[in-house]
N, C-alpha and C positions, 0 to 999 in steps of 0.2 A: 504490499502501500504505500511506505514511505516514498517506493523507488516511483509508480508512478505519480503524484504528489511531485518531490521533484521534477521528473519529466514534465510535468504540467507546469511547474514554475522556470523553467527553462526557456520553455517556449515563446514566454514574455520580452525575456531575455534578444535574443536573437536566435537564427534558422544553426551556424554553426554551434552555439550554444546546446542546441537542443539534439541534435543529432551526437554531440560527445556525454551530453548524458545518456541517451540510450544506450549510444556504445559501452559507458562504463556499467551503466547498468545491469548488459546484458554479460557482459564482461567478469560481473563479481556473480550473478545469479549459474552461469557455468559452474565459475570458480568453486561456487557452495555445491552445487550436484557433480559436477566431474573432476575438479580440480583439488576438495579436499581432502582424498587421500596421498594425493603426491606434495607435500609440505612445500618441497623444495621449491615448486613451482612457483606453486600457490603466493610463497615468501616476494617474488619476483612481480607480481600481480596487484598482491597490496600496496607494497611499498609504490611501485607504480600510479596506482589509484590517489594515494594519499598524497604522491608527489605533484598527481597535474590536478589537484583542486592549483594550486597555484598559478600553472598556466593558466588553467579557465579563468582565474580574476582577472590574469592581466591581459587578457584577449580581449577584454575591455578598453586598454589602455592604448596607449600611442604607440608604446614600444613594446616588443612581447622578449628582447636579450634578458634582459634585467629576470623577471620570472622566471627561465628558464634556468638561467643560471641557481636563481633559487631552488627551482625544482631538482634539480642535479642534487644539489645538495641536501635539500629532502627525503630524497629517494634514497640517496647512499645510506646516514645515518637510520631512515625505519628501515633498510633491510638490514640492514646491523644486528636493528631491536629486533625482527623478524627471526632469525638464527639463531639470536640466544632464545626466542618463546618456544625454539622447536625445541632446543638442549632441555629447558624447560620441561617439555611435553614428552620427552623420547622414551619415557619409560610406558606412560599411560599408551604414546601412540604402536609400541613396539608391536609388531604384525599387522597393524591396522592401516598406519601409516609410513611415507617411504619420506623420510626428511632427510638434509646433510650430514646429521648426527650418526646416518645408518651407516654413512660411507667414509668418513673421518674421524678425528678425534679431536677430541675436545680441545685439545692443546692448538692445534693444526688451524680448528672452526673459530677460537677463539681469536688465533695472529691475523686470523683473516675481517673477521667484526673489528678487529684495530684498525686492520686497511680502512675500513668500507667509512667508521670515525673517523677517521686522520682524511681520506681526502674529502668526508665532508664539511667540515672543517675549512680544511682548504680553501674547498669548492668557495663554501659560504664567507671567509678573506675576499675574498676578489671585488664586490664590491667597493670593501673597504680601502683597499689595495688602488685601484682604479679610480676613486673619490666621488664614485658612488653614491657613497654610501660613506661619508667624511666626519657623520657623529661619532663622539668619542663613547657614547651608550652604546653603540652598535660594535663596536670593537669590544669596549666591556664584555658585552653580554659575546663575542665569540669568545674571548677568552675564557667566560667561566663557562661556557660547552665544552670548551676543549677537555680541562679540568672533569668538568662530568662524566663525559664521556672515557676519562683514563679510569676514572674510578669505577664506572662502568665495567672495564674490561679488565681490573685486578677484581670484583667480584665473581664479575662471570671467572675466571683463574679458579677460584674459589669457589667453585660448584654453587655460588649463591646466584641463581639465574634468575629469582625474583627480582631480587636487589636489585642488581644489574639489569634490567629492564628499564625498575623504575626511574632509577638515574640516567639510564640515556634516557627516554620519553622525557626526564628533565631538561637534558642535554639538549633534544631536540626541540623543547619548548623557546 
C-alpha cells in the first residue's frame, strides 16, 4: 500500500520521478520475493535503493553532480552496514540464505567493510576539498563519520555485530 501511495505522489513530481518510483518499487518487491535467499545480492539492492534517494531528490535541482557524489558515498557506507548485518544474521540464515559470510572469513569481510567505509568517507570529503561544501561543520561531521566507522570496524572485529551496525548508522547519519 505504501508503494502505491509513494508512486502516486511521485507522479505529482514528474514523469521521470514516477518511473523511477515504479522501478524501485518493483526492484524491492522482486528483492523481497526472490532475492531474499541471496543476501549478498540483496545487499547491493538495498544499498543502491538507499543511495538513489539522494539522486532522486537531486534530479529536481540544476546539477546532478553533487547528489551523485553523495549517493556513491552513501552506497558504500550502506553496503558496509549490510555486510555487517549479514554477519550478525549468519547463524540464523545458515541453510536458508546465502550471504558473503558463507564464502569469506570474518576477518576478510571486516577489512572489506573497512574499505567500503574508508571509500565512503574519502568520497564524502570530496565536496569539501573542491569547495562545494566549504563549511567547517561539514568537515567536522565527516571527521566524526570517519571516527564512527573506525569504531564500527573495531566492534566488527570483536564480533559485536549489533553495536558495529549501530555505529555505522551513526556514521552515515
